[in-house]
Every structure is written in C-alpha cells, then in structure tokens.
mmCIF file of the C-alpha atoms, coordinates in Angstrom:
data_MODEL
# 
_entry.id   MODEL 
# 
loop_
_atom_site.group_PDB 
_atom_site.id 
_atom_site.type_symbol 
_atom_site.label_atom_id 
_atom_site.label_alt_id 
_atom_site.label_comp_id 
_atom_site.label_asym_id 
_atom_site.label_entity_id 
_atom_site.label_seq_id 
_atom_site.pdbx_PDB_ins_code 
_atom_site.Cartn_x 
_atom_site.Cartn_y 
_atom_site.Cartn_z 
_atom_site.occupancy 
_atom_site.B_iso_or_equiv 
_atom_site.pdbx_formal_charge 
_atom_site.auth_seq_id 
_atom_site.auth_comp_id 
_atom_site.auth_asym_id 
_atom_site.auth_atom_id 
_atom_site.pdbx_PDB_model_num 
ATOM 1  C CA . MET A 1 1  ? -0.029 -0.013 0.011  1.00 0.00 ? 1  MET A CA 1 
ATOM 2  C CA . ARG A 1 2  ? 1.048  3.565  -0.590 1.00 0.00 ? 2  ARG A CA 1 
ATOM 3  C CA . GLU A 1 3  ? 1.274  6.280  2.017  1.00 0.00 ? 3  GLU A CA 1 
ATOM 4  C CA . HIS A 1 4  ? -1.214 9.180  1.821  1.00 0.00 ? 4  HIS A CA 1 
ATOM 5  C CA . PRO A 1 5  ? 0.687  12.155 0.340  1.00 0.00 ? 5  PRO A CA 1 
ATOM 6  C CA . GLY A 1 6  ? -0.165 14.593 3.153  1.00 0.00 ? 6  GLY A CA 1 
ATOM 7  C CA . TYR A 1 7  ? 0.317  12.192 6.068  1.00 0.00 ? 7  TYR A CA 1 
ATOM 8  C CA . ARG A 1 8  ? 4.123  12.469 6.066  1.00 0.00 ? 8  ARG A CA 1 
ATOM 9  C CA . SER A 1 9  ? 4.161  16.239 6.112  1.00 0.00 ? 9  SER A CA 1 
ATOM 10 C CA . ARG A 1 10 ? 1.608  16.398 8.925  1.00 0.00 ? 10 ARG A CA 1 
ATOM 11 C CA . ASN A 1 11 ? 3.647  13.821 10.900 1.00 0.00 ? 11 ASN A CA 1 
ATOM 12 C CA . LEU A 1 12 ? 6.747  16.004 10.401 1.00 0.00 ? 12 LEU A CA 1 
ATOM 13 C CA . ALA A 1 13 ? 4.897  18.980 11.860 1.00 0.00 ? 13 ALA A CA 1 
ATOM 14 C CA . LEU A 1 14 ? 3.910  16.905 14.883 1.00 0.00 ? 14 LEU A CA 1 
ATOM 15 C CA . ALA A 1 15 ? 7.531  15.727 15.289 1.00 0.00 ? 15 ALA A CA 1 
ATOM 16 C CA . LYS A 1 16 ? 8.702  19.351 15.223 1.00 0.00 ? 16 LYS A CA 1 
ATOM 17 C CA . ALA A 1 17 ? 6.173  20.251 17.961 1.00 0.00 ? 17 ALA A CA 1 
ATOM 18 C CA . TYR A 1 18 ? 7.468  17.392 20.103 1.00 0.00 ? 18 TYR A CA 1 
ATOM 19 C CA . GLY A 1 19 ? 11.074 18.506 19.402 1.00 0.00 ? 19 GLY A CA 1 
ATOM 20 C CA . LEU A 1 20 ? 10.260 22.083 20.397 1.00 0.00 ? 20 LEU A CA 1 
ATOM 21 C CA . ASN A 1 21 ? 8.665  20.973 23.608 1.00 0.00 ? 21 ASN A CA 1 
ATOM 22 C CA . ALA A 1 22 ? 11.585 18.697 24.486 1.00 0.00 ? 22 ALA A CA 1 
ATOM 23 C CA . GLY A 1 23 ? 14.137 21.404 23.704 1.00 0.00 ? 23 GLY A CA 1 
ATOM 24 C CA . LEU A 1 24 ? 12.383 23.950 25.860 1.00 0.00 ? 24 LEU A CA 1 
ATOM 25 C CA . CYS A 1 25 ? 12.097 21.476 28.750 1.00 0.00 ? 25 CYS A CA 1 
ATOM 26 C CA . ASN A 1 26 ? 15.792 20.743 28.394 1.00 0.00 ? 26 ASN A CA 1 
ATOM 27 C CA . ILE A 1 27 ? 16.760 24.406 28.499 1.00 0.00 ? 27 ILE A CA 1 
ATOM 28 C CA . LYS A 1 28 ? 14.568 25.030 31.585 1.00 0.00 ? 28 LYS A CA 1 
ATOM 29 C CA . GLU A 1 29 ? 16.026 22.006 33.390 1.00 0.00 ? 29 GLU A CA 1 
ATOM 30 C CA . ARG A 1 30 ? 19.582 23.195 32.691 1.00 0.00 ? 30 ARG A CA 1 
ATOM 31 C CA . MET A 1 31 ? 18.843 26.783 33.686 1.00 0.00 ? 31 MET A CA 1 
ATOM 32 C CA . GLN A 1 32 ? 17.161 25.719 37.009 1.00 0.00 ? 32 GLN A CA 1 
ATOM 33 C CA . LYS A 1 33 ? 20.528 24.236 38.047 1.00 0.00 ? 33 LYS A CA 1 
ATOM 34 C CA . ARG A 1 34 ? 22.257 27.563 37.733 1.00 0.00 ? 34 ARG A CA 1 
ATOM 35 C CA . ARG A 1 35 ? 22.273 29.953 40.721 1.00 0.00 ? 35 ARG A CA 1 
ATOM 36 C CA . ASP A 1 36 ? 22.434 33.039 38.506 1.00 0.00 ? 36 ASP A CA 1 
ATOM 37 C CA . CYS A 1 37 ? 19.360 32.202 36.440 1.00 0.00 ? 37 CYS A CA 1 
ATOM 38 C CA . PRO A 1 38 ? 16.723 34.994 36.522 1.00 0.00 ? 38 PRO A CA 1 
ATOM 39 C CA . LYS A 1 39 ? 13.287 33.981 37.660 1.00 0.00 ? 39 LYS A CA 1 
ATOM 40 C CA . TRP A 1 40 ? 11.620 35.865 34.877 1.00 0.00 ? 40 TRP A CA 1 
ATOM 41 C CA . LEU A 1 41 ? 13.448 33.526 32.369 1.00 0.00 ? 41 LEU A CA 1 
ATOM 42 C CA . LEU A 1 42 ? 12.154 30.390 34.093 1.00 0.00 ? 42 LEU A CA 1 
ATOM 43 C CA . ALA A 1 43 ? 8.663  31.913 34.106 1.00 0.00 ? 43 ALA A CA 1 
ATOM 44 C CA . LYS A 1 44 ? 8.935  32.608 30.362 1.00 0.00 ? 44 LYS A CA 1 
ATOM 45 C CA . LEU A 1 45 ? 10.194 29.143 29.688 1.00 0.00 ? 45 LEU A CA 1 
ATOM 46 C CA . ASP A 1 46 ? 7.233  27.704 31.602 1.00 0.00 ? 46 ASP A CA 1 
ATOM 47 C CA . ASP A 1 47 ? 4.886  29.799 29.438 1.00 0.00 ? 47 ASP A CA 1 
ATOM 48 C CA . MET A 1 48 ? 6.555  28.661 26.281 1.00 0.00 ? 48 MET A CA 1 
ATOM 49 C CA . ILE A 1 49 ? 6.420  24.987 27.328 1.00 0.00 ? 49 ILE A CA 1 
ATOM 50 C CA . ASN A 1 50 ? 2.668  25.339 28.055 1.00 0.00 ? 50 ASN A CA 1 
ATOM 51 C CA . ARG A 1 51 ? 2.094  26.935 24.743 1.00 0.00 ? 51 ARG A CA 1 
ATOM 52 C CA . SER A 1 52 ? 3.998  24.237 22.905 1.00 0.00 ? 52 SER A CA 1 
ATOM 53 C CA . ASN A 1 53 ? 2.050  21.581 24.863 1.00 0.00 ? 53 ASN A CA 1 
ATOM 54 C CA . CYS A 1 54 ? -1.138 23.079 23.377 1.00 0.00 ? 54 CYS A CA 1 
ATOM 55 C CA . LEU A 1 55 ? 0.110  22.454 19.838 1.00 0.00 ? 55 LEU A CA 1 
ATOM 56 C CA . ILE A 1 56 ? 0.586  18.755 20.205 1.00 0.00 ? 56 ILE A CA 1 
ATOM 57 C CA . LYS A 1 57 ? -2.981 17.456 20.557 1.00 0.00 ? 57 LYS A CA 1 
ATOM 58 C CA . PRO A 1 58 ? -4.359 19.461 17.628 1.00 0.00 ? 58 PRO A CA 1 
ATOM 59 C CA . LEU A 1 59 ? -1.470 18.385 15.404 1.00 0.00 ? 59 LEU A CA 1 
ATOM 60 C CA . ILE A 1 60 ? -2.146 14.701 16.365 1.00 0.00 ? 60 ILE A CA 1 
ATOM 61 C CA . GLU A 1 61 ? -5.774 15.137 15.437 1.00 0.00 ? 61 GLU A CA 1 
ATOM 62 C CA . HIS A 1 62 ? -4.893 16.964 12.168 1.00 0.00 ? 62 HIS A CA 1 
ATOM 63 C CA . ARG A 1 63 ? -2.462 14.209 11.207 1.00 0.00 ? 63 ARG A CA 1 
ATOM 64 C CA . ASN A 1 64 ? -4.947 11.460 12.060 1.00 0.00 ? 64 ASN A CA 1 
ATOM 65 C CA . GLU A 1 65 ? -7.547 12.945 9.720  1.00 0.00 ? 65 GLU A CA 1 
ATOM 66 C CA . LEU A 1 66 ? -5.538 11.242 6.935  1.00 0.00 ? 66 LEU A CA 1 
ATOM 67 C CA . PRO A 1 67 ? -4.941 7.502  6.863  1.00 0.00 ? 67 PRO A CA 1 
ATOM 68 C CA . PRO A 1 68 ? -1.305 6.549  7.238  1.00 0.00 ? 68 PRO A CA 1 
ATOM 69 C CA . MET A 1 69 ? -1.570 4.295  4.175  1.00 0.00 ? 69 MET A CA 1 
ATOM 70 C CA . GLY A 1 70 ? -3.400 5.355  1.040  1.00 0.00 ? 70 GLY A CA 1 
ATOM 71 C CA . ARG A 1 71 ? -6.551 3.498  0.180  1.00 0.00 ? 71 ARG A CA 1 
# 
C-alpha cells in the first residue's frame, strides 16, 4: 500500500512540535540548576512550554484525519 501524500508532512509537523517542547524542557532544566538564572526567564520558559504543549494534541488530530496508508 502507498502512504497518503499529506500524512508524512503532517507527521513531520507533529515531530517538530514534540522537538520544540523537549528542547524547551531541556533548557529549563539546565537553567534551573544555575544559581544566576533569573526567575523571569524560568517563568517565560514555563509559558513557552505550556504553549508548545497546546500544539501537540491538535497536530495529532490533524495528522490522524488522513490514513497513514493510502486507500
């Protein structure tokens, strides 16, 4: 069977959202270990992590509108 043409691009968008979220979490974790990290930066990172979390579910639903394999 062949893959639906749009499925791969939608799946890539979802993978980018997961990567964005993981990268932000990694930065926050590293910055929390520093004594000189400003609290405003941690607050902004929290906000950005929450915003990136909001992207994941709609992107999953958008991707799943197409069958992974063409019919």
